[in-house]
C-alpha positions as CSV (number, residue, x, y, z in Angstrom):
1,M,-12.5,-1.8,8.7
2,R,-11.8,0.5,5.5
3,L,-9.9,-0.1,2.6
4,T,-8.9,2.1,-0.6
5,V,-7.0,0.8,-3.4
6,R,-5.9,3.1,-6.0
7,S,-4.1,2.5,-9.2
8,E,-2.5,5.6,-11.4
9,L,-0.7,5.9,-14.8
10,E,1.0,8.9,-16.0
11,G,3.3,9.6,-19.0
12,P,3.7,11.6,-22.4
13,E,1.2,11.0,-25.3
14,T,1.7,12.6,-28.8
15,V,-1.5,14.4,-30.3
16,K,-1.5,15.4,-33.7
17,I,-3.3,18.6,-34.9
18,G,-2.9,19.5,-38.3
19,A,0.5,18.9,-39.6
20,V,2.0,19.6,-36.1
21,T,2.5,16.9,-33.6
22,Y,2.5,18.0,-29.6
23,V,3.5,16.2,-26.5
24,K,1.1,16.1,-23.5
25,T,1.5,14.6,-20.2
26,V,-1.8,12.6,-19.4
27,A,-2.7,11.0,-16.5
28,R,-5.2,8.3,-15.6
29,F,-6.6,6.9,-12.5
30,A,-8.9,4.2,-10.7
31,E,-9.9,3.8,-7.1
32,A,-11.8,1.1,-5.2
33,R,-13.2,1.5,-1.6
34,L,-14.5,-1.6,0.4
35,G,-15.5,-1.8,4.0
36,W,-16.4,-4.8,6.5
37,T,-16.3,-5.8,10.1
38,A,-13.4,-8.2,11.4
39,T,-13.8,-9.8,14.8
40,A,-10.5,-10.9,16.4
41,R,-10.5,-13.4,19.1
42,V,-7.4,-15.0,21.2
43,L,-7.4,-18.6,21.1
44,T,-4.2,-19.5,23.1
45,A,-1.6,-17.0,24.6
46,T,1.8,-17.5,26.5
47,P,4.1,-14.9,27.7
48,E,6.9,-16.6,26.0
49,S,5.6,-17.3,22.4
50,G,2.7,-14.7,22.1
51,A,-0.7,-15.6,20.8
52,T,-2.9,-17.4,18.2
53,I,-5.6,-15.1,17.1
54,R,-8.9,-16.1,14.9
55,E,-10.3,-13.1,12.9
56,Q,-13.9,-13.4,11.4
57,Q,-14.4,-11.1,8.3
58,E,-18.0,-10.3,7.6
59,A,-20.6,-8.0,6.8
60,F,-18.7,-6.7,3.6
61,E,-20.4,-3.3,2.4
62,P,-20.9,-3.0,-1.3
63,L,-17.7,-2.0,-3.6
64,R,-17.3,1.2,-4.8
65,V,-15.0,1.8,-7.9
66,V,-14.4,5.2,-9.7
67,Q,-12.2,6.2,-12.7
68,E,-10.7,9.2,-14.3
69,P,-11.6,9.7,-17.2
70,E,-14.9,8.6,-16.4
71,E,-15.5,7.2,-19.9
72,G,-13.8,7.2,-23.5
73,D,-10.6,6.0,-22.2
74,A,-9.5,2.5,-22.5
75,Q,-6.7,2.5,-20.0
76,A,-8.4,4.1,-17.2
77,A,-11.5,1.2,-17.7
78,R,-8.8,-1.4,-17.5
79,L,-7.6,0.2,-14.4
80,A,-10.9,0.1,-12.7
81,A,-11.8,-3.4,-14.2
82,A,-8.7,-5.1,-12.5
83,L,-9.3,-3.2,-9.1
84,R,-13.1,-4.3,-9.3
85,E,-11.9,-8.1,-10.3
86,T,-9.5,-8.2,-7.4
87,L,-11.4,-6.5,-4.6
88,T,-14.9,-8.8,-5.8
89,Q,-12.9,-12.0,-5.6
90,W,-11.9,-11.1,-2.2
91,A,-15.0,-9.6,-0.5
92,A,-16.3,-12.9,1.0
93,A,-17.0,-13.9,4.6
94,R,-14.1,-15.8,6.0
95,T,-12.3,-16.6,9.2
96,L,-8.7,-17.0,9.2
97,E,-5.9,-17.8,12.1
98,F,-2.6,-15.9,12.3
99,H,-0.1,-16.0,15.0
100,A,1.0,-12.5,17.1
101,A,4.4,-12.3,18.6
102,T,4.9,-11.0,22.3
103,N,5.6,-7.5,20.5
104,G,2.5,-7.8,18.6
105,A,4.1,-8.5,15.0
106,A,1.8,-10.7,13.2
107,S,2.9,-13.9,11.3
108,E,1.6,-17.3,9.7
109,L,-0.5,-15.0,7.7
110,V,-2.3,-17.2,4.7
111,K,-2.6,-15.8,1.5
112,V,-6.4,-14.8,1.9
113,A,-5.4,-12.5,4.4
114,A,-5.0,-9.7,2.0
115,P,-6.1,-8.9,-1.6
116,Q,-3.5,-10.2,-4.2
117,L,-2.7,-6.9,-5.7
118,D,-1.9,-6.5,-9.6
119,E,1.5,-5.5,-9.0
120,L,4.8,-6.5,-10.4
121,P,7.4,-8.6,-8.5
122,P,8.4,-8.3,-5.8
123,P,4.9,-8.0,-4.1
124,L,6.1,-5.7,-1.6
125,L,2.6,-3.6,-1.3
126,T,0.5,-7.0,-1.1
127,L,2.7,-8.3,1.9
128,W,2.6,-5.0,3.6
129,L,-1.0,-5.0,3.3
130,A,-1.3,-8.4,4.8
131,H,0.1,-7.1,8.1
132,A,-1.8,-3.7,8.0
133,L,-5.1,-5.2,7.8
134,R,-4.5,-6.9,10.9
135,P,-6.0,-5.3,14.4
136,T,-2.4,-5.4,15.8
137,A,0.8,-3.5,15.8
138,A,4.6,-4.4,15.8
139,L,5.7,-2.6,18.8
140,P,9.3,-1.1,18.4
141,E,11.9,-1.9,21.1
142,H,11.8,1.7,22.4
143,A,10.1,2.4,25.4
144,P,6.6,4.2,25.2
145,R,7.9,7.9,26.0
146,P,6.2,10.7,24.3
147,G,8.6,12.8,22.0
148,D,11.0,9.8,21.5
149,V,12.0,9.5,18.0
150,W,14.4,6.9,16.0
151,Q,15.6,6.2,12.7
152,E,17.4,3.0,11.7
153,P,18.5,1.7,8.5
154,R,17.1,-1.8,7.2
155,D,19.1,-4.3,5.2
156,V,17.0,-5.2,2.1
157,K,18.2,-8.0,-0.6
158,V,15.6,-7.7,-3.8
159,A,16.4,-9.9,-6.7
160,G,17.4,-7.9,-9.9
161,W,17.5,-4.7,-7.6
162,T,20.8,-2.5,-7.7
163,D,21.7,0.3,-5.4
164,A,18.8,-0.7,-3.1
165,H,18.0,1.4,0.3
166,A,15.6,0.9,2.9
167,G,15.2,2.5,6.2
168,E,12.5,3.3,9.3
169,T,11.7,6.1,11.3
170,G,9.5,5.8,14.6
171,E,7.9,8.4,17.1
172,W,5.9,8.0,20.1
173,L,3.3,10.8,20.6
174,E,1.0,11.8,23.0
175,A,-2.8,10.4,22.7
176,P,-5.8,11.6,24.7
177,P,-7.8,8.7,26.7
178,D,-10.4,7.0,24.7
179,A,-14.2,7.0,25.2
180,G,-13.8,4.5,28.0
181,N,-11.0,6.5,29.6
182,R,-8.4,4.3,28.8
183,A,-5.0,5.7,28.7
184,A,-3.4,5.7,25.4
185,M,-0.4,6.7,23.0
186,R,0.0,6.7,19.3
187,L,3.0,5.1,17.5
188,H,4.2,6.6,14.2
189,V,6.1,4.8,11.9
190,T,7.3,5.4,8.3
191,Q,9.3,2.5,6.4
192,E,10.9,3.3,2.8
193,I,12.5,0.7,0.3
194,S,14.2,2.0,-2.9
195,G,16.3,0.5,-5.8
196,K,17.0,0.3,-9.5
197,V,16.0,-2.5,-12.0
198,S,17.8,-3.0,-15.2
199,E,16.2,-5.8,-17.1
200,P,14.3,-5.9,-21.0
201,T,11.3,-4.4,-20.3
202,P,8.1,-4.4,-22.5
203,L,7.0,-0.7,-23.3
204,P,4.8,0.9,-20.7
205,A,1.1,1.5,-21.7
206,G,0.5,4.8,-23.5
207,A,4.0,4.4,-25.3
208,S,3.2,5.8,-28.8
209,D,4.4,4.1,-32.2
210,Q,7.1,7.0,-32.3
211,M,8.3,6.2,-29.0
212,A,8.4,2.3,-29.5
213,A,10.5,2.8,-32.8
214,A,13.0,5.2,-31.2
215,Q,14.0,2.3,-28.8
216,P,17.4,0.3,-29.5
217,R,16.5,-3.4,-30.3
218,N,16.8,-5.7,-27.3
219,A,17.2,-2.5,-25.2
220,T,17.8,-2.8,-21.2
221,V,15.7,-0.2,-20.0
222,E,16.4,1.2,-16.3
223,K,13.5,1.3,-14.0
224,A,13.4,2.8,-10.5
225,E,11.2,1.7,-7.8
226,R,10.3,3.2,-4.5
227,F,8.0,1.5,-1.8
228,F,6.7,4.0,1.2
229,A,4.7,3.3,4.2
230,E,3.1,5.1,6.8
231,S,1.3,4.0,10.1
232,L,-0.3,5.8,12.8
233,T,-1.7,3.4,15.5
234,T,-3.4,4.6,18.6
235,L,-2.7,1.8,21.2
236,S,-4.0,1.2,24.7
237,L,-1.3,1.5,27.6
238,E,-3.5,-0.9,29.6
239,D,-3.2,-3.9,27.2
240,G,-1.7,-3.1,24.0
241,S,-4.6,-3.6,22.1
242,V,-5.4,-1.1,18.9
243,L,-7.9,1.6,19.6
244,S,-7.6,3.0,15.9
245,A,-5.3,3.3,13.2
246,S,-4.6,4.9,9.7
247,R,-2.1,3.1,7.5
248,S,-0.9,3.9,3.7
249,A,1.7,2.6,1.7
250,R,2.4,3.0,-2.0
251,K,4.7,1.6,-4.6
252,E,6.0,3.7,-7.5
253,I,7.6,2.9,-10.5
254,V,9.4,5.4,-12.7
255,Q,10.4,4.1,-16.7
256,V,12.6,6.3,-18.9
257,L,12.5,5.4,-22.6
258,A,15.2,6.6,-25.2
259,A,15.2,10.0,-26.3
260,V,12.6,10.5,-29.4
261,A,13.4,12.9,-32.0
262,G,11.3,16.1,-31.6
263,M,10.6,15.6,-27.7
264,R,12.4,18.1,-25.6
265,E,13.1,15.1,-22.7
266,A,12.9,11.4,-22.8
267,P,9.6,9.9,-22.5
268,R,9.2,9.1,-18.5
269,F,6.4,6.9,-17.2
270,R,5.1,6.4,-13.7
271,A,2.9,3.8,-12.6
272,T,1.6,4.2,-9.0
273,L,-0.2,1.5,-6.7
274,S,-1.2,2.7,-3.6
275,V,-3.5,1.2,-0.6
276,Q,-5.1,3.2,2.5
277,V,-6.4,1.2,5.6
278,Q,-8.5,2.7,8.4
279,I,-9.2,0.6,11.5
280,E,-11.8,1.6,14.2
281,S,-12.0,-0.4,17.1
282,C,-15.7,-1.0,18.3
283,V,-16.6,-2.2,21.7
284,E,-20.4,-2.6,22.6
285,G,-21.1,-0.4,19.8
286,R,-18.9,2.6,20.3
287,C,-16.0,2.8,17.8
288,E,-13.0,4.9,17.9
289,A,-12.2,7.3,15.1
290,A,-9.3,6.1,12.9
291,G,-6.3,7.8,13.3
292,N,-7.5,11.2,14.2
293,R,-8.1,11.3,17.9
């Protein structure tokens, strides 16, 4: 199992050179990488209700954290510190149990099933990650036929959101047999949720005093939020097990402030939190390359 978490901030900053004030867009990020071994065992299984699975997480690799700019930037340092704290607390050997339905969908996941990411509510990314880290895949109702593509809308209701939209697309793809000559297929799925939030909102990190002064008192600032996820899973046609998987998701929040005198456009800030999961199935020391077979 390999997990990458990346936090990014982008927005305008004012720079004064002599008597002239300029506006430039500044981007910062921090990224953390972590690897470990997960061993899954089926405790009970029935054709009607699915299976209870016990997962043992162990052999955690040292956490690696990088940031840009590398030094001298307080905001980038805060991003890195938040990732380091979150993943350091989570990277501990544990055993957890969950239920897998007959279609492979995981449920009854405890809080420690995934790192509790530092994201504003709703915690869409953290909830998605709890499922993405499991060595299972929720199978669609569509039979596995190479080249079959489907697109379906989804009903979504999020407190405080307006103009919410959601949808899912899927596709069955051919895959070569694995190292053990097992027949396999790939399942490619994308999910998207978007909406707008109008609420009294603190100024984003990086907003200058000039930008703050331009905001009306008790102003309601509109934010646009978007969640996008993509998964490419290679499945055994013999037993439906996951041979390898590459899964990623991101949550993006765009906040636009009131116009500021002297700026061509209203200040626009973007915060992005993203995750990437790589799963390699290992049997007797042989591992499948995640998502690239």
